[in-house]
C-alpha positions as CSV (number, residue, x, y, z in Angstrom):
1,M,-24.3,67.1,-31.7
2,I,-25.3,69.4,-28.8
3,F,-26.4,67.2,-25.9
4,P,-27.0,68.0,-22.3
5,E,-23.7,68.3,-20.3
6,N,-23.5,64.9,-18.6
7,S,-20.3,62.9,-18.5
8,C,-22.2,59.8,-17.4
9,N,-23.7,59.4,-20.8
10,Q,-20.7,60.0,-23.1
11,N,-20.9,56.5,-24.6
12,L,-24.6,57.0,-25.3
13,I,-24.0,60.4,-27.0
14,E,-21.3,58.9,-29.2
15,R,-23.6,56.1,-30.3
16,L,-26.4,58.5,-31.2
17,E,-24.1,60.8,-33.0
18,H,-22.7,57.9,-35.0
19,A,-26.2,56.7,-35.9
20,V,-27.1,60.1,-37.3
21,K,-23.8,60.6,-39.2
22,V,-24.0,57.3,-41.0
23,N,-27.8,57.7,-41.4
24,R,-28.7,54.5,-39.6
25,I,-31.8,55.6,-37.9
26,F,-34.1,52.9,-36.5
27,H,-37.9,53.6,-36.6
28,A,-38.4,53.4,-32.8
29,Y,-36.4,54.3,-29.7
30,I,-37.0,54.3,-26.0
31,F,-35.2,56.8,-23.7
32,E,-35.5,56.0,-20.1
33,G,-34.5,58.5,-17.4
34,S,-35.9,61.5,-15.5
35,S,-38.5,63.6,-17.3
36,E,-36.2,66.5,-18.1
37,I,-33.0,64.7,-19.2
38,R,-34.8,62.1,-21.4
39,Y,-36.7,64.9,-23.2
40,D,-33.5,66.9,-23.7
41,F,-31.7,63.9,-25.2
42,A,-34.6,63.1,-27.5
43,I,-34.9,66.7,-28.8
44,S,-31.1,66.8,-29.4
45,F,-31.3,63.5,-31.3
46,I,-34.2,64.8,-33.4
47,K,-32.4,68.1,-34.2
48,G,-29.4,66.1,-35.3
49,I,-31.5,64.2,-37.7
50,C,-33.6,67.1,-39.1
51,C,-31.2,70.1,-38.9
52,R,-30.9,71.5,-42.4
53,R,-27.1,72.0,-42.1
54,G,-27.1,68.4,-43.3
55,D,-23.9,67.3,-41.6
56,G,-25.4,65.1,-39.0
57,D,-25.2,67.8,-36.4
58,N,-27.7,70.0,-34.6
59,C,-26.6,73.6,-34.8
60,G,-29.2,74.9,-32.4
61,D,-29.4,78.2,-34.2
62,C,-31.2,77.7,-37.5
63,A,-35.0,78.2,-37.9
64,L,-35.7,74.5,-37.9
65,C,-33.8,73.9,-34.6
66,D,-35.6,76.9,-33.1
67,K,-39.0,75.5,-34.2
68,I,-38.2,72.1,-32.6
69,D,-37.1,73.9,-29.4
70,H,-40.4,75.8,-29.2
71,H,-42.7,72.8,-30.0
72,N,-44.0,74.2,-33.3
73,F,-42.2,72.0,-35.9
74,E,-44.9,70.6,-38.2
75,D,-43.5,67.1,-38.5
76,I,-43.4,66.4,-34.7
77,L,-46.4,65.0,-32.8
78,Y,-46.2,65.2,-29.1
79,I,-48.3,62.7,-27.1
80,E,-48.7,63.2,-23.3
81,K,-50.9,61.5,-20.8
82,D,-54.5,62.6,-20.3
83,G,-55.1,62.4,-16.6
84,N,-53.2,59.3,-15.3
85,S,-52.7,57.5,-18.6
86,I,-52.2,57.8,-22.4
87,K,-55.5,56.6,-24.0
88,D,-56.1,54.6,-27.1
89,S,-57.5,57.6,-28.8
90,A,-54.1,59.3,-28.7
91,I,-52.5,56.4,-30.5
92,V,-55.3,56.6,-33.1
93,S,-54.4,60.3,-33.7
94,M,-50.8,59.2,-34.1
95,Q,-51.7,56.7,-36.7
96,E,-53.6,59.4,-38.7
97,K,-50.6,61.7,-38.4
98,L,-48.2,59.1,-39.8
99,L,-50.3,58.7,-42.9
100,V,-49.8,62.4,-43.8
101,K,-46.7,63.3,-45.9
102,P,-44.2,65.2,-43.8
103,Y,-43.0,68.7,-44.6
104,G,-39.4,67.6,-44.2
105,Q,-37.6,64.3,-44.0
106,K,-40.0,62.2,-41.8
107,N,-42.9,62.2,-39.4
108,I,-41.8,62.1,-35.8
109,V,-43.7,61.1,-32.7
110,I,-42.7,61.7,-29.1
111,I,-44.7,59.8,-26.5
112,D,-43.9,61.1,-23.0
113,D,-44.6,59.0,-19.9
114,S,-45.1,56.1,-22.3
115,E,-45.3,53.6,-19.5
116,T,-48.7,55.1,-18.7
117,M,-50.2,53.9,-22.0
118,T,-53.2,51.7,-21.4
119,L,-52.9,48.1,-22.5
120,R,-55.1,48.8,-25.5
121,A,-53.0,51.8,-26.5
122,Q,-49.8,49.7,-26.2
123,N,-51.3,47.0,-28.4
124,R,-52.3,49.6,-31.0
125,L,-48.9,51.1,-30.9
126,L,-47.4,47.6,-31.4
127,K,-49.2,47.4,-34.8
128,V,-47.5,50.6,-35.8
129,L,-44.1,49.4,-34.6
130,E,-44.5,46.1,-36.5
131,E,-45.4,47.9,-39.8
132,P,-44.2,51.5,-39.5
133,P,-45.7,53.8,-42.2
134,G,-43.2,55.5,-44.4
135,D,-40.0,56.9,-42.9
136,A,-41.5,57.5,-39.5
137,L,-39.6,57.9,-36.2
138,I,-41.3,57.1,-32.9
139,I,-39.6,58.0,-29.6
140,L,-41.0,56.7,-26.3
141,L,-39.9,58.6,-23.2
142,T,-40.3,56.8,-19.9
143,G,-39.2,56.7,-16.3
144,N,-39.4,52.9,-16.2
145,M,-39.4,51.0,-19.5
146,E,-40.1,47.7,-17.7
147,K,-43.8,48.8,-17.4
148,L,-44.1,48.6,-21.2
149,I,-45.3,45.3,-22.6
150,Q,-42.5,43.0,-23.8
151,T,-43.6,43.0,-27.4
152,V,-43.3,46.8,-27.5
153,L,-39.9,46.7,-25.9
154,S,-38.6,44.2,-28.3
155,R,-39.3,46.4,-31.3
156,C,-37.5,49.5,-30.0
157,V,-33.8,50.4,-29.5
158,K,-33.6,51.1,-25.8
159,F,-31.3,53.6,-24.0
160,R,-31.0,54.3,-20.3
161,I,-29.9,57.8,-19.5
162,N,-27.8,58.1,-16.3
163,E,-27.6,61.3,-14.3
164,N,-26.0,60.2,-11.0
165,A,-22.8,61.9,-10.1
166,D,-21.2,58.6,-9.0
167,L,-21.4,57.2,-12.5
168,S,-18.2,58.7,-13.6
169,G,-16.7,58.7,-17.1
170,D,-13.6,56.8,-15.9
171,G,-15.2,53.4,-15.5
172,S,-15.9,51.7,-12.2
173,D,-13.3,49.8,-10.2
174,V,-15.2,46.6,-10.8
175,A,-15.2,47.1,-14.6
176,D,-11.5,48.0,-14.6
177,R,-10.7,44.9,-12.6
178,L,-12.9,42.7,-14.8
179,V,-11.5,43.9,-18.1
180,K,-7.9,43.4,-17.0
181,M,-8.7,39.9,-15.8
182,L,-10.3,39.0,-19.1
183,L,-7.4,40.4,-21.1
184,D,-5.0,38.4,-18.8
185,R,-7.1,35.3,-19.6
186,K,-8.1,34.6,-16.1
187,P,-10.4,31.5,-15.8
188,F,-14.2,31.9,-15.9
189,Y,-14.8,31.0,-12.3
190,Q,-12.6,33.9,-11.2
191,T,-14.2,36.5,-13.5
192,K,-17.7,35.4,-12.6
193,E,-16.9,35.9,-8.9
194,V,-16.1,39.6,-9.5
195,I,-19.6,40.3,-10.8
196,S,-21.6,37.8,-8.8
197,G,-23.6,40.5,-7.1
198,I,-24.5,42.2,-10.4
199,M,-25.7,39.4,-12.6
200,T,-29.4,39.5,-11.6
201,D,-29.8,43.3,-11.7
202,R,-30.5,44.6,-15.2
203,D,-29.7,48.2,-14.4
204,K,-26.4,47.3,-12.8
205,C,-25.6,45.1,-15.9
206,Y,-26.1,48.1,-18.2
207,K,-23.9,50.2,-16.0
208,L,-21.2,47.5,-15.9
209,L,-21.2,47.2,-19.7
210,D,-21.0,51.0,-20.1
211,D,-18.1,51.2,-17.6
212,M,-16.3,48.2,-19.3
213,E,-16.5,49.9,-22.6
214,I,-15.0,53.1,-21.1
215,V,-12.2,51.1,-19.6
216,C,-11.4,49.5,-22.9
217,R,-11.5,52.8,-24.7
218,N,-9.1,54.3,-22.2
219,M,-6.7,51.4,-22.6
220,V,-6.4,52.3,-26.3
221,V,-5.3,55.8,-25.3
222,I,-3.3,55.2,-22.2
223,K,0.1,53.6,-22.4
224,Q,2.9,52.8,-19.9
225,N,6.3,54.2,-20.9
226,G,5.0,54.5,-24.5
227,I,4.1,50.8,-24.7
228,P,0.5,49.6,-24.9
229,M,-0.5,47.6,-21.8
230,Y,-2.6,45.1,-24.0
231,K,-2.9,44.3,-27.7
232,F,-5.3,46.7,-29.4
233,D,-6.9,43.8,-31.4
234,D,-7.8,42.1,-28.1
235,I,-9.3,45.3,-26.7
236,Y,-11.3,46.0,-29.8
237,D,-12.6,42.4,-29.8
238,N,-13.7,42.9,-26.2
239,I,-15.5,46.2,-27.1
240,H,-17.4,44.3,-29.8
241,T,-18.4,41.6,-27.4
242,I,-19.6,44.2,-24.9
243,E,-21.8,45.7,-27.6
244,E,-23.2,42.3,-28.3
245,A,-24.0,41.8,-24.6
246,R,-25.8,45.2,-24.5
247,Y,-27.8,44.2,-27.6
248,R,-28.9,41.0,-25.9
249,L,-30.1,42.9,-22.8
250,Q,-32.0,45.2,-25.1
251,K,-33.6,42.2,-26.7
252,G,-34.8,40.9,-23.4
253,Y,-32.3,38.2,-22.5
254,S,-31.8,37.7,-18.8
255,P,-28.9,39.6,-17.2
256,A,-27.3,36.5,-15.8
257,Y,-27.3,34.6,-19.1
258,T,-26.0,37.7,-21.0
259,L,-23.1,38.3,-18.7
260,K,-22.1,34.6,-18.5
261,N,-22.1,34.4,-22.3
262,M,-20.0,37.6,-22.5
263,L,-17.4,36.3,-20.0
264,L,-17.1,32.9,-21.8
265,K,-16.7,34.6,-25.2
266,M,-14.1,37.0,-23.9
267,G,-12.2,34.2,-22.3
268,E,-11.9,32.5,-25.7
269,I,-10.7,35.6,-27.6
């Protein structure tokens, strides 16, 4: 799919592309990031789902993609804050929209600055997320998802979109060191020391998991003198464990518990 040029988010892009291609679209997503980049990612994702080329891509050239780019696609409802917040009445309008049969595949709602929803609006949205009508897709855009109530967070697939230049696609030094220690079967107390300053910071945990996955992926490709540095089966098992840890974070588990669990499991592989 055509996504904004941003090497920091290659792993996220690959996951979104895979979801579209295998048609495993969840009913609710949260994209956290700056206003421009989170919107661009959401629109690219929607075009990938709806583009009439039907190959899981977003051509960016067809009439439907053009409509989405210009905010006049009939199946998309855009909700923005009124003043300083998104009111309950906006979510009522959304409920009414979702009861109408879409012109195309599904009704889609984009709620920008979703963290500004009033508590009443969030509770009304929660009812929709618990029992989504038809084949609806609801995307919440936010600069800080932690301001949303936990029950809303727990019913959405959550993605943080990076845009900092220092978040390179090569994986951080900490991630590189940690992955190699785990593959070398270093004891838990040693691996824990490497990330002791990260384990209480949720954002840093997400960054670490993304970097670890990049390191593992690179290990599959990079060889020394034509010989793999580690067993591919061990690397793929670690990637699976990293994905499990990311899922736990998204479900609201504490960062410290999530990383401890991950290290112990990897130490057993």
